[in-house]
C-alpha positions in Angstrom: 158.6 130.9 -140.3 157.3 133.7 -143.0 153.9 134.0 -142.0 152.5 135.1 -138.3 148.8 133.4 -137.9 147.0 133.0 -135.0 143.3 131.8 -134.0 142.7 133.8 -130.1 139.2 133.4 -129.4 138.4 135.7 -126.2 135.1 136.3 -124.1 134.8 140.0 -122.9 132.7 141.3 -120.5 132.0 144.8 -119.0 129.4 146.4 -117.6 127.8 149.7 -117.9 129.5 152.5 -114.9 127.5 151.6 -111.6 125.8 148.8 -113.6 122.8 151.2 -114.6 120.5 150.1 -116.9 121.7 152.3 -119.8 121.4 149.7 -122.6 117.5 149.4 -122.5 115.9 146.9 -125.7 115.2 150.0 -127.9 118.8 150.6 -128.1 120.5 147.1 -127.3 120.3 145.7 -131.0 121.7 148.8 -132.4 124.3 149.2 -129.4 125.5 145.4 -130.0 125.6 145.8 -133.9 128.1 148.7 -133.5 130.1 146.8 -130.9 130.3 144.4 -133.5 131.6 146.5 -136.3 133.7 148.4 -133.8 135.7 145.0 -133.3 135.6 144.5 -137.1 137.0 147.9 -137.3 140.1 146.9 -135.1 140.9 143.8 -137.8 139.4 141.4 -135.3 136.3 139.2 -135.9 133.1 139.7 -134.0 131.6 136.2 -133.4 128.8 137.3 -131.3 127.8 140.7 -129.4 124.9 140.6 -126.6 124.2 141.2 -123.5 121.3 142.8 -121.4 120.6 146.4 -120.0 123.6 146.7 -117.6 126.7 144.8 -119.5 127.8 143.4 -122.4 129.4 140.4 -123.8 131.6 139.4 -127.0 133.2 136.5 -128.5 135.8 137.7 -130.6 138.6 136.5 -132.7 141.8 138.7 -132.1 143.7 140.2 -134.5 147.5 138.9 -134.3 148.8 142.0 -134.3 146.6 143.8 -131.4 146.7 143.8 -127.4 143.3 142.8 -125.7 143.7 146.1 -123.8 144.1 148.0 -127.1 140.8 146.5 -128.6 138.8 147.1 -125.5 139.9 150.4 -125.0 139.1 151.2 -129.0 135.4 149.5 -128.8 134.4 151.2 -125.5 135.6 154.6 -126.4 133.9 154.4 -129.6 130.8 153.0 -128.8 130.7 155.3 -125.5 130.9 158.1 -128.2 128.6 156.7 -130.5 125.6 155.7 -127.7 126.3 159.7 -126.5 125.8 160.7 -130.2 122.9 158.4 -130.9 120.1 158.9 -128.0 120.0 162.0 -126.3 119.0 160.2 -123.0 122.4 158.9 -123.4 124.2 161.7 -122.6 125.5 160.4 -119.2 126.3 157.1 -120.5 129.8 155.7 -119.4 131.1 151.8 -119.4 132.8 151.0 -116.2 136.1 151.2 -116.2 137.8 147.5 -116.2 136.7 144.6 -117.9 136.9 140.7 -118.0 138.9 138.8 -120.8 138.7 135.2 -120.9 140.8 132.9 -123.6 138.2 130.2 -124.7 139.0 127.1 -127.1 138.1 127.1 -130.2 136.2 123.7 -129.4 134.1 125.8 -127.1 133.1 128.5 -129.2 129.5 127.2 -130.3 128.9 126.8 -126.0 129.9 130.5 -125.6 127.8 131.5 -128.7 124.9 130.0 -127.2 125.3 131.4 -123.6 125.7 134.6 -125.2 122.5 134.6 -127.2 120.4 133.5 -124.1 121.8 136.2 -121.8 118.0 137.5 -121.1 117.1 134.1 -120.0 120.3 133.7 -117.6 119.7 137.1 -116.0 116.2 136.2 -114.8 118.0 134.3 -112.3 121.7 136.0 -111.9 122.9 139.2 -111.4 126.1 140.6 -113.2 128.1 140.4 -110.0 127.4 136.7 -109.5 128.0 136.0 -113.4 131.0 137.7 -113.3 132.1 136.2 -109.9 131.6 132.7 -111.2 133.7 133.4 -114.1 136.5 134.5 -111.9 136.5 131.4 -109.9 135.9 129.2 -113.3 139.2 130.5 -115.0 141.1 130.9 -111.4 141.3 134.7 -111.6 141.6 136.1 -107.7 139.6 139.3 -107.6 139.8 142.2 -105.0 136.2 143.5 -105.2 136.9 146.7 -103.6 138.1 147.4 -107.0 135.9 145.4 -109.1 132.6 147.5 -109.1 132.5 150.7 -110.7 
């Protein structure tokens, strides 16, 4: 086959360090837009970026030439630098070290986008930790919680 093709949809989730509410509404929209652009700079497609003050969700079509780890590293690094430069109150900002990456079938794309779009509503009744544990259970991933929350 002379061509390499892929269509891999990934749901990425990570929080701010110690789930500090750095991403208040006045910065969130621009931060999400920056994250989407950072994804595009990695030759991936950002279908959606959303979240609340202490974490983000991204629906991303992964480039066929890039690993999930390299993508996350690039966008977390770029966005952290941008946030610190963009707002003087964010000089101590940082993302948590880890992340969650979950494969999603393209037939579930609309459900994922709807879920990301309704994060404010969802987090009126669920914490980040509860949400993340539910994803780990849904995808059959065991996690040692001593290392999950930084």
